[in-house]
N, C-alpha and C positions, 0 to 999 in steps of 0.2 A: 519736746518737753522731757528730754532725757529718758525716753522710754515710757513716759506717762501718757496715757491716752484716756479718752472718756470725757465726761462732763466736768465743767468747772462750776463750782458752787460758791456763792457769796454768803458769808456768815459774819456775825460779830466776832471780834478778837476774843481770845481766851488767854489767861495768864501764861499758859505753856507756849504761846506763839512768840513771846517777847524776844528771845535771842535770835530766832530765825528771821523775824520781821526786821529787827534792828540790822542784821547782816544784809538782807536784801535791800532795804531802803538806803542804808549808808553806802553800799557798794554802787548802787545806781546813781545816787547823787554825787558820789566822788568822781564818777566818770563824766557826768554831764554838767557839773557845776564846779569842777576842780579849779577853774580860772577865777571863780568868784570868792572862794573861801580859803582860809589858811589850811595848811595840811592837817589831816586827821580831824577836820570838823565833822561832827555828827549831826545829821538832820533829825535822826530819831534816837533820842537818849532813853535810858531806862525811865527817867522821871517823866518825859513826854509820853512814852508808851503807857505808863501807869495812869497818867491823866486822861489820855484818850480812851483807854480801856474803861476806867472808872465812869466816864461820862457816856460810855457806849457809843463813841464816835468813830472808832477804828473798825473798818470792815476788811475782811481778808478774802482773797480768791484762793480756793483750794481745789485740787484735782480730786477725782473720785478715789485716788490712791492716798488721800490725805497729805499731799505735798502742797505747801504754800507756794504760790506763784506770783502773788501781787497783793496790793492793798490800796485803800483810799480812806481818807478822813472825811466824814460827813458831819457837819455841824450846823447850828442855827446861824442864819445870816439875817439879822433883824427879826421883826415879828412875823414876816410872811415869806421868808426865803430859807434856802439851804445853802450851805457852803460846801464846796468840794475842794479838797487840798491833798497834797502828798500822794498823787496818783502814781503808783509804781508797779511795773511788771518786770519780772526777772528777764534779763537780756535774752536768754536762750528760749524764752517763751513768747517773745514779741511777735506781732504779725498774726496772731491766732484769735484775735477778738477779745482777749481778756481785759484789756484796758477799756474797751467799749462796753463790755459787760459790767464792769465796775461803775462806769459813768452812768449807764442806763439804770443800774440799781439805785443810785443816788437820785436820778431824775424821777424814776417811778415812785420812790418813797416820798419825794417832795410832792408829787402830784397826789398821791394817796393822802398826804397830810394837808392837802388844799393850799399848798404854797404857790406863790405867783411867779417865782423865779429860782434858778440855781446860779450861784456866783462862784467864780474862782479867781485866784490871783496867780499871775505868772511873773516870777522874779526875772527881771531883765537887766543886763548891764546898760548903764545910761549912755555911755559914749562910744560903744563899739557894737557891731553886728554880732549876733550869736546864732549860728545855724541851727543848733539844737532847739533853742527857744523858738526860733522862727518856724521850725517844723511842727512843734507843739501848737503854736498859735494857729497855723494853717489847719491842723487836724481839729482843734477845738472849733474853729469857725466852720469847718465842713460839717460838723455834727450839731450846728445850730447856736453856738455861743457867739456873741457879738462884743466887740471892744466897747467899753463904757468910758474909761478914763485911766489916767496914770495917777498913782499915789506915791508919796514919798516913803521909802522903806523905813526911814528914821521914825515915822509915826508908829510903826509896828515894833521896831527894834531900836529904842533910843540910844543904846550903847553897843553898836555893832562892832565889837572888837575883833570878831572873827572874819569880817568881810574885807576883801582885798581891793575892791574898787567900788565906785559909786553905782548903786543899783536903784531901780524903781519897781514898784508893783504895777503891772498892767492888769486892770480889772476887766473881767469878761462876765457877761450874764446871758443866761438862756431863759427867755420868758416861757411860762408854762400855761398860758391861757389858750 
């Protein structure tokens, strides 16, 4: 962790996190989804950050030294579920359980709120294999998420001018009963 040691805490985002989180999120997605989007596409814009923050949906992982190392979006998924999206951990901090801690925070919050499931969507290219996405799928399945269905990306993004190829959302759910 670039010299940072100690506990990683999960907390709601703060306005002062905006620029750091935008940098982390957009750098990670530019590496793992560069083949899906036009150059300089931003997964987290200032507007999206402000929306997530205002709705109290953006959670950050922070070291005891106040260094931001990751984030996740936790939203409502229907009347009895939670959504998990935009899970990101800084590349130099991967393999230390931070992603799992963020996911567990969402799962435990959903349980505390008496939700029956947690849902996530994984953006997949439709006509070619994607090793990064396959690794994510394997990890999500290992921690209890199961594939439910594929959904057309156009249903979520009707004018995908930034997308370079046909994609689909693979929907996964983890039951909480």
